[in-house]
C-alpha positions, 0 to 999 in steps of 0.5 A: 944891378940889371941882372938883379932886376931881371930876377925880381919875380915880384917886379915882373909879376906887377909888370906882366899884370900891367901889360896884360891889363893894357893888352886887354884894353887894346882888344876891348877897343879893337872889338868895339870899334874894328880898329887897332888902337896901339895907344891903348897900350899906354892909356889910362882909364878903361877895362880893366884897371891897369894901375889896380892890377900892377899894384895888386900883383905887387902886393900879392907878390910880396905876400907870397914871397914875404908872408901875408902877415909881414910889414911889407905885405901890409905897406904893399896892400895899403899902397894898392887900396890907395891907388884903387880909391884914387882910380874910382874916386879922385880920377873918375870924378876929374874925368867927369869935370873934364867932360863938363869943361870940354862941353862948355868951351865947345858951346863958347866957341860955337857961340863966339868967334872971340874965344879959341881953345886948341886943347881938349882935356882928357876925359878918361882918367879914372875907373868904375868899381867894376874896372878896378875889380877887374883889375884886382882880380887880374892882379891877384891871379898874376901875383899868385902864379907869378911869384909861387910860395 
């Protein structure tokens, strides 16, 4: 079974695309701050969208292997579109709500000694449309070259 997984070019292309996207996030963060932050290799949000890259490489890999007119490609493409919609709408808005809640808690704690909240909500959850587009382009490229027709 492990050997079959290792030979699966579609899965390999999707994982490679995700890894490249995460590596790009690490490089962008290093360039911006001058510090290497290895947590960027597993974090969500940021440029480019690794979820989009992952699912687009999967969809394009399926299209390359089984044809762009196949039911498998249609399923993979729809799955990828749902992920992209979620990243730019649902998760992006959840991140904005986390920012507002963090500010409210900060203000309450500053003005009161009664209320203490130890956990800060994660704010970088979703993606801008540009980050999703960059992830999609990366996924398409890796899918095409990672799974030859």
